[in-house]
C-alpha positions as CSV (number, residue, x, y, z in Angstrom):
1,M,12.7,142.2,-24.5
2,A,15.0,139.1,-24.0
3,F,17.5,139.3,-21.0
4,G,18.9,135.8,-21.3
5,P,18.9,133.0,-18.6
6,W,20.9,135.2,-16.2
7,G,18.4,138.1,-16.5
8,A,15.5,135.6,-16.1
9,A,17.2,134.1,-13.0
10,I,17.8,137.7,-11.4
11,G,14.4,138.6,-12.1
12,G,12.7,135.5,-10.6
13,V,14.8,136.2,-7.2
14,L,13.7,139.5,-7.1
15,G,10.3,138.8,-7.7
16,G,10.4,136.2,-4.9
17,L,12.1,138.7,-2.7
18,F,9.5,141.7,-3.1
19,G,6.5,140.0,-4.3
20,G,6.3,141.5,-7.8
21,K,3.7,144.0,-8.8
22,K,1.1,143.5,-6.2
23,A,-1.1,146.8,-6.1
24,K,-1.8,148.2,-2.7
25,A,-5.6,148.7,-1.8
26,P,-6.7,152.2,-0.6
27,E,-7.6,152.8,2.8
28,M,-11.2,153.1,3.4
29,A,-12.9,156.2,5.1
30,P,-14.8,155.4,8.4
31,P,-18.6,155.1,7.7
32,I,-21.0,157.7,8.9
33,D,-22.7,157.5,12.3
34,L,-26.2,159.1,12.0
35,N,-26.7,159.3,15.7
36,A,-23.5,160.8,16.3
37,E,-24.4,163.5,13.6
38,A,-27.7,164.0,15.1
39,K,-26.2,164.9,18.5
40,K,-23.9,167.2,16.7
41,S,-26.9,169.2,15.2
42,I,-28.7,169.1,18.5
43,A,-25.6,170.6,20.5
44,G,-25.0,173.0,17.8
45,N,-28.3,174.4,17.7
46,L,-28.7,174.7,21.7
47,S,-25.5,176.7,21.8
48,N,-26.8,179.0,19.1
49,E,-30.3,179.3,20.7
50,S,-29.6,182.6,22.5
51,D,-28.3,184.2,19.3
52,I,-31.2,182.9,16.9
53,E,-33.7,184.3,19.6
54,A,-31.9,187.7,19.8
55,L,-32.1,187.8,15.9
56,L,-35.7,186.8,15.8
57,S,-36.7,189.4,18.1
58,R,-34.8,192.3,16.4
59,A,-36.1,191.1,12.9
60,N,-39.9,190.7,14.1
61,S,-39.7,194.1,15.9
62,F,-38.0,196.0,12.7
63,N,-40.8,194.4,10.5
64,Q,-43.6,195.6,12.8
65,E,-42.2,199.1,12.9
66,Q,-41.9,199.4,9.2
67,N,-45.5,197.9,9.0
68,I,-46.6,200.7,11.4
69,S,-44.8,203.1,9.5
70,L,-46.3,202.2,6.2
71,M,-49.8,202.4,7.9
72,E,-49.2,205.8,9.1
73,Q,-48.6,206.8,5.7
74,A,-51.6,205.3,4.2
75,M,-53.8,206.5,7.0
76,P,-52.2,209.5,8.8
77,G,-52.9,209.8,12.4
78,Y,-53.4,205.8,12.6
79,G,-51.2,205.4,15.6
80,K,-53.2,208.1,17.8
81,L,-56.4,207.0,16.6
82,S,-55.8,203.3,17.4
83,G,-54.5,204.5,21.0
84,Q,-57.8,206.3,21.7
85,L,-59.9,203.4,20.6
86,T,-58.0,201.2,23.1
87,D,-58.3,203.5,25.9
88,T,-62.2,203.9,25.0
89,A,-62.4,200.0,25.1
90,G,-60.5,199.8,28.2
91,D,-63.0,202.2,29.9
92,L,-65.9,200.4,28.5
93,L,-64.5,197.1,30.2
94,T,-63.6,198.8,33.6
95,N,-66.8,198.4,35.8
96,P,-69.1,197.8,32.6
97,Y,-72.3,197.6,35.0
98,E,-71.3,201.3,36.3
99,L,-72.3,204.6,35.0
100,P,-69.1,206.8,33.6
101,K,-67.9,209.2,36.3
102,D,-68.3,212.1,34.0
103,V,-72.1,211.1,33.1
104,E,-72.9,210.3,36.8
105,Q,-71.7,213.7,37.7
106,N,-73.7,215.6,35.0
107,L,-76.7,213.7,35.9
108,V,-76.3,214.5,39.5
109,R,-75.6,218.4,38.5
110,L,-78.8,218.1,36.4
111,A,-80.9,216.6,39.3
112,G,-79.5,219.1,42.1
113,E,-80.7,221.9,39.5
114,R,-84.1,220.5,39.4
115,G,-84.1,219.8,43.0
116,I,-84.4,215.9,42.6
117,S,-82.9,213.6,45.0
118,A,-83.3,209.9,45.6
119,G,-81.8,209.8,49.1
120,T,-79.2,207.2,48.0
121,K,-75.4,207.3,47.3
122,G,-72.9,204.8,45.7
123,E,-73.7,202.0,43.5
124,F,-77.4,201.9,44.3
125,N,-77.6,205.5,43.1
126,D,-75.9,204.4,39.9
127,F,-78.7,201.7,39.5
128,S,-81.2,204.3,40.5
129,L,-80.1,206.5,37.8
130,L,-80.5,203.9,35.2
131,R,-83.7,203.0,36.2
132,D,-85.1,206.4,36.2
133,F,-84.4,206.5,32.4
134,G,-85.8,203.1,32.1
135,I,-82.6,201.1,31.5
136,N,-82.1,197.5,32.7
137,S,-78.3,197.7,34.4
138,L,-77.6,194.1,32.9
139,Q,-78.6,195.2,29.6
140,Y,-76.5,198.3,29.9
141,G,-73.2,196.3,31.3
142,Q,-73.7,193.9,28.3
143,S,-73.9,196.7,25.6
144,R,-70.9,198.0,27.1
145,I,-68.9,194.7,26.8
146,N,-70.3,194.4,23.3
147,Q,-68.9,197.8,22.6
148,A,-65.6,197.0,23.6
149,Q,-65.5,193.9,21.7
150,G,-66.5,195.6,18.6
151,I,-63.6,198.2,19.0
152,T,-61.1,195.3,19.8
153,G,-62.2,193.5,16.7
154,L,-62.0,196.8,14.7
155,L,-58.2,197.1,15.9
156,A,-57.4,193.9,15.1
157,S,-58.7,193.8,11.6
158,I,-56.8,197.3,10.8
159,A,-53.6,196.7,12.8
160,P,-50.5,196.1,10.6
161,K,-49.6,192.2,11.0
162,V,-46.4,190.5,10.9
163,N,-45.7,186.9,10.4
164,P,-43.0,186.3,12.9
165,L,-39.7,184.6,11.8
166,S,-39.6,180.9,12.9
167,P,-36.3,179.8,14.6
168,M,-36.7,176.5,12.5
169,A,-35.1,178.2,9.5
170,F,-32.1,178.9,11.5
171,Y,-31.4,175.3,12.8
172,V,-29.4,173.0,11.6
173,T,-31.1,169.5,10.8
174,P,-29.6,166.0,11.8
175,Q,-30.0,165.5,7.6
176,Q,-27.9,168.3,6.9
177,T,-25.1,167.3,9.3
178,A,-25.1,163.9,8.1
179,Q,-25.1,165.2,4.5
180,V,-21.9,167.3,5.3
181,A,-20.3,164.4,7.2
182,E,-20.8,162.0,4.0
183,N,-19.6,164.8,1.5
184,N,-16.2,165.0,3.9
185,R,-16.2,161.1,3.9
186,S,-16.4,161.1,0.2
187,A,-13.8,163.6,-0.3
188,Q,-11.4,161.6,2.2
189,Q,-12.2,158.6,0.1
190,A,-11.1,160.0,-3.0
191,S,-8.2,161.1,-1.4
192,N,-7.2,157.9,-0.4
193,N,-7.8,156.2,-3.8
194,A,-5.4,158.9,-5.6
195,Q,-2.8,158.4,-3.1
196,A,-3.1,154.2,-3.2
197,A,-3.3,154.8,-7.2
198,A,-0.1,157.3,-7.0
199,G,1.6,154.5,-4.7
200,N,0.8,151.7,-7.1
201,Y,2.0,153.5,-10.1
202,N,5.5,154.6,-8.4
203,N,5.9,151.1,-7.2
204,A,5.2,149.6,-10.6
205,N,7.8,151.9,-12.2
206,T,10.2,150.9,-9.6
207,W,9.7,147.4,-10.3
208,D,10.1,147.9,-14.1
209,S,13.2,149.7,-13.5
210,I,14.4,146.8,-11.2
211,V,13.7,144.1,-13.7
212,G,15.2,146.3,-16.6
213,A,18.2,146.3,-14.4
214,A,18.4,142.7,-13.7
215,G,18.0,142.0,-17.2
216,A,20.8,144.0,-18.5
217,L,23.0,142.7,-15.6
218,G,22.0,139.2,-16.6
219,G,22.7,140.0,-20.2
220,A,26.3,141.4,-19.5
221,M,26.8,138.5,-17.1
222,G,26.1,136.1,-19.8
223,K,28.0,137.9,-22.4
224,N,31.1,137.8,-20.3
225,T,30.6,134.2,-19.6
226,G,30.4,133.6,-23.2
227,N,33.6,135.6,-24.1
228,V,35.2,133.6,-21.2
229,L,34.6,130.4,-22.9
230,S,35.4,131.4,-26.1
231,E,38.5,132.7,-25.0
232,A,39.3,129.5,-23.4
233,Y,38.5,127.3,-26.5
234,S,40.6,129.4,-28.6
235,N,43.7,128.9,-26.3
236,S,43.0,125.2,-26.1
237,A,43.1,124.9,-29.8
238,N,46.2,126.9,-30.3
239,D,48.0,124.7,-27.5
240,D,47.1,121.7,-29.8
C-alpha cells in the first residue's frame, strides 16, 4: 500500500523512535540443580521415615496374621501344635545333659520300690542313673540337642512365611525429584515462550496500525498540500 512521500517520512520517523518490529526473546527458565534435588529427596524421606516404618509394621503384621489364618484352615490346630513343639524344643535345650525332672522322679520312685539306692544326690545322681542304664551322658546331651534342632527345623519349614515389605518402595529417589523439577521447568519455559509470542504478536499488530495510521495521515497531508498548490495556481492564472 502506497502512502506517498509524507507517509513514508512519518513511518521512517516512527521506526527510528520505536525500533520497528524487533521481536522480544522469551525469558529462560532456570536450569535444574541435581545436587539440590538430591537434598530435597533425602530430606523428604527422612521426614517421612517414621510414617513409612509404621505403615510397614502394620502391613507386615497383617500379612503374617493372614498367613497364619490360612495355615489354620489348611491344618486345623496348627497354632497349638507349633506351640507344643516350641515348648518341647525349649525343654530339650534346657540343661540338655540332665535327666528331665519327671523321668528322674519316676526312676527314683522305681528304685525306692525295689530298695535300690546309690547313696548320692544331685547331678551326680543323674549321671549315675544314666550310667546305670548304660547311657553315655555326653551322647545323651547331644541327642537332646539334635532333637531340639530337628523340631526347630520342622517348625521353620512349615511356618507361614511373609516377605517383609521394603521401605525402598516408599522412598522418593533423587532421579524422581529431578524429573519432576525438569517437568516443571519445561512447563515454565513453555509458558514463557507463549507469553513472548503473544507479546510479539500484539506488538506487531500495534506497529502495523501505527504505520497504517501514519501512512493515512501522510496521504491526507499530501492531498491537502496538492489542493492548496492547485488552488494557488488557479488564482494566479485568473489574476493574469
